[in-house]
C-alpha positions, 0 to 999 in steps of 0.5 A: 264060870271061874274056879272058885264058883266051879268049887262052890257048885261042887261042894254044894252038891256033895253037901247034900250027897256026901261022898266018903273019901270024895277029896281026901284020905279019910281019917279016925276023928280025934278021940277025946273023953265024951266026944261023940262024932255023929256018922254023918259028920264023919262022912263029910270029913273032907279034910286031909289031916287035922287042925285040932291039936289039943296043945294049942287050945288052952285058955278057952280061946275064940276060934274062926274055922273057914269052911265049915265042912260037915262041922267036924272039927267046929265040934272038936274045937267047942270041946275045948271052948264050951261057951256060946259063940266060941267057935265061928264057922265061915262058909260061902256054900249055903248047902254046906252051912245047912248041913253043918247046922243039921249035923251039929243039932245031932251031935247036940243030942249025942254029947250031953256037954255040947249046945249048938250055941257054941258054934256060930255059922255065918255066910262069908269066904276066906277073902272078907272074914266076917270078924273084926281085926285082932279079934280071934285066938285061932284061925283053922281051915282044913283042905281049902287054901290049896284050892286057891290060885297062889295070888288068892291064897296070899289074900286069904292068908293076909286076911287070917292075918288081919283077924288074929289077935297078936301072938294068934295061931294059924293052924292049917291042914293042906296038901303040898306037892313034891314037885310043880303040879303040870298047868294041864292039871292046874286048869282042871277046876274039878281036880282043883276042887277035890284038892288034887291039883291046886297044891303048891311045893313045901317051900312055896307054901311056907313062903306064902305064909311068911309073906302074909307077915307070920314070923313063926311057922311050925310044922306038926305033921308031914305025910304022903297023902295021894299019889297022881299016876302017869296014865290017869293024869297024863304025867311023864312020871308019878307025882306024889302029894303029901299032907302038911299040918302047920301052926303059924304064929302072929308075931313079928318077923326077925330082922334075920328072917322068920323061924321055921320049926321042922324038927331039927335038932342041934346036938354039941358033941364037946369038948366042954360041958356046954355051947353057948353061941352068945346069941341065945342058944346054950347046947349041953354036952350031948343033949339035943336042942330043938332049933328052927331051920334058920338057926340050924343053918347058922350053927352048921356053918358056923361050928361044923366040927362041934355041933351035929344037926339032925334032919328034919323029923317033920313033926314039931310040936313046941319048945327049943329055940329059934 
C-alpha cells in the first residue's frame, strides 16, 4: 500500500466516524452574519488554519476546493459566491464526499441563503483536477498538500497553476516544520496522514510554490501548531510544527525573482522628505511601507543608513510594493 493509499484509507475511516481534533488544532469557524455551521461540519474540521479570507473573495469568484473534508470551507466559500456551481469540491475518498454531501444538506436547512447547488462535489485528486485550464479564480486546500512527498507536492502545485485563471489565487493552509523532519517520521504513513510528519520547512515550502510558477506569495498567518516531543517521537530534541496560511498569485515571476511578502516594512529615516530608489519605491519620511522580502533585502543592502527594515510579522494582507 502506498502512502497515498494509506492516507485515503485513514480518511475514509474518519469520514464515517469523525474524531474531533484528529490531525489538526480545532479552531472556531469564521464568524459571518447569517452563517450557521452545523456541528457535524465542525467535528470534521480537519484543518490547521483557514483558507477563507473575505478580502480575497470579492466579485463572486469561482472556487475549486481540493479535499472537501466535512464541507466546512466549501460552505464558507459559497457564502461569498451564491450561485449554482460556484464552488467545486474535489476529493478522492468516496466516504468523505458522501459525508460532506450529508453535511451540506443539513447546512441548507439551517441557512436560508444556502442552496446545495452552490457546491458541486466531484471525484478526483490533486494530481488531475477535473476542471479545464485557466477556469477558476481561486484554488484552496487546507492541510492536504503537507501529506504529499515533495515531488508529489510539486505535481499538485503545478496542477493548481494549470486550472487557475491568470491573476488567480492559490489559497493554502498547511503545517510547516521549524527544521527538517527526521526520516523515521517521514516514513510513518499514519503520522503523515495525520499531518504530523510530511511538513517541509518554510523555505522549502515557499520555493516549491515559486518553482510551480507563482510569481507572488503572501503570508497571511504563521503560528505554532503542534509539538513533536522527544520521548514519544524518538527525537534528539523537541520539534515544533507551525501552521502557515498563504495566498499565491498566478502572475509572472519577475526577472529578479518572485515577490514574497511576510509583513516586512521599509521606513525612510531622512534627511529628505521622501526617498525614491528609482525602481518604483517611494518612501515618505518616517512612514512604514510594506515591501516584499526581495525589495527589503535590496534596500537594506543599498541604503543601510537611510532605511530601516522591520522584521517579518508573518501577517500580511495586501498593499505595499514589490
